[in-house]
GUKE-629658 format. One line per 4 residues: number of its first residue (from 1); for each residue y, z, x of C-alpha. Coordinates in steps of 0.25 Angstrom, whole numbers, plus 5000, padded with zeros to 4 digits. Each point is the difference from the previous one (the first is absolute). Layout:
<pts>
NUM = Y/Z/X ~ ...
</pts>
This chain:
<pts>
1 = 5365/5476/5549 ~ 4992/4996/5013 ~ 4986/4996/4999 ~ 4991/5009/5009
5 = 4991/4993/5010 ~ 4986/5002/4997 ~ 4993/5008/5010 ~ 4985/4998/5004
9 = 4997/5013/4992 ~ 5006/4993/4988 ~ 4992/4988/5000 ~ 4987/5006/5005
13 = 4995/5005/4987 ~ 5000/4986/4993 ~ 4995/4992/5012 ~ 4988/5010/5002
17 = 4997/5000/4985 ~ 5000/4984/5000 ~ 4992/4999/5012 ~ 4989/5010/4995
21 = 4999/4993/4986 ~ 4999/4986/5007 ~ 4988/5005/5007 ~ 4994/5006/4987
25 = 5000/5014/5006 ~ 5003/5013/4993 ~ 5008/5011/5006 ~ 4988/5007/5003
29 = 4993/4987/5006 ~ 5012/4998/5009 ~ 5000/5014/5004 ~ 4986/4999/5004
33 = 5002/4988/5008 ~ 5012/5006/5007 ~ 4993/5014/5002 ~ 5011/5007/4992
37 = 5000/5007/4987 ~ 5001/4991/4987 ~ 5010/5010/4995 ~ 5009/4997/5013
41 = 4999/4985/4996 ~ 5005/5004/4986 ~ 5012/5008/5006 ~ 5004/4989/5009
45 = 4999/4990/4989 ~ 5009/5008/4991 ~ 5010/5004/5011 ~ 4997/5014/4999
49 = 4996/5001/5015 ~ 5003/4991/5012 ~ 4988/4997/5008 ~ 4999/5005/5015
53 = 4999/4989/5011 ~ 4985/5003/5001 ~ 4999/4998/4985 ~ 5008/4987/5000
57 = 4991/4995/5012 ~ 4987/5003/4992 ~ 5006/4994/4987 ~ 5004/4987/5007
61 = 4986/4999/5007 ~ 4993/5003/4987 ~ 5008/4989/4993 ~ 4999/4990/5012
65 = 5016/4999/5001 ~ 5010/5004/5010 ~ 5008/5013/4999 ~ 5012/4991/4999
69 = 4994/4993/4987 ~ 4998/5014/4994 ~ 5014/5004/5002 ~ 5007/4987/4996
73 = 5004/4995/5013 ~ 4991/4988/5001 ~ 4995/4991/4989 ~ 4988/5003/4992
77 = 4990/4992/5008 ~ 4989/5008/4992 ~ 5003/4991/4989 ~ 4989/4991/5006
81 = 4987/5008/4998 ~ 4995/5004/5014 ~ 4987/4992/4997 ~ 5008/4987/5001
85 = 5007/5005/5012 ~ 4986/5003/5007 ~ 4995/4986/4995 ~ 5012/4993/5006
89 = 4995/5005/5014 ~ 4986/4994/4998 ~ 4995/4989/5008 ~ 5002/4985/4995
93 = 4985/4999/4994 ~ 5001/5014/4993 ~ 5014/4997/4995 ~ 4995/4986/4994
97 = 4989/5007/4993 ~ 5009/5011/4994 ~ 5010/4989/4996 ~ 4989/4992/4992
101 = 4994/5013/4994 ~ 5014/5004/4995 ~ 5004/4986/4995 ~ 4987/5000/4992
105 = 5002/5014/4994 ~ 5015/4996/4996 ~ 4995/4987/4994 ~ 4990/5008/4992
109 = 5011/5010/4995 ~ 5009/4988/4996 ~ 4988/4994/4992 ~ 4997/5013/4993
113 = 5015/5002/4997 ~ 5002/4986/4994 ~ 4987/5001/4991 ~ 5006/5013/4994
117 = 5005/4998/4986
</pts>
């Protein structure tokens, strides 16, 4: 038996769900961001429906990824939260401040974890 090559329609449901969950969005929340019905997001995630090109563009924009990422043709660059991508484009002074704040927050988390029984 020959394995069938997965098509974009095959991989879209899992990628869409993964990206939505990474951003802490409900289906309704993503729908609102993308200006489509939350029920449509549900149908896309279950594979019951395949989004139109217009819906794919709206979903990609709402998730801040490329359409190629949504359909599995490009790596999940969205694994990096968009806030970090935006921060990486800041000027040197702002980037230095963000780095110091992030380091301090992470040190606080590590301290909290090491003090737990």
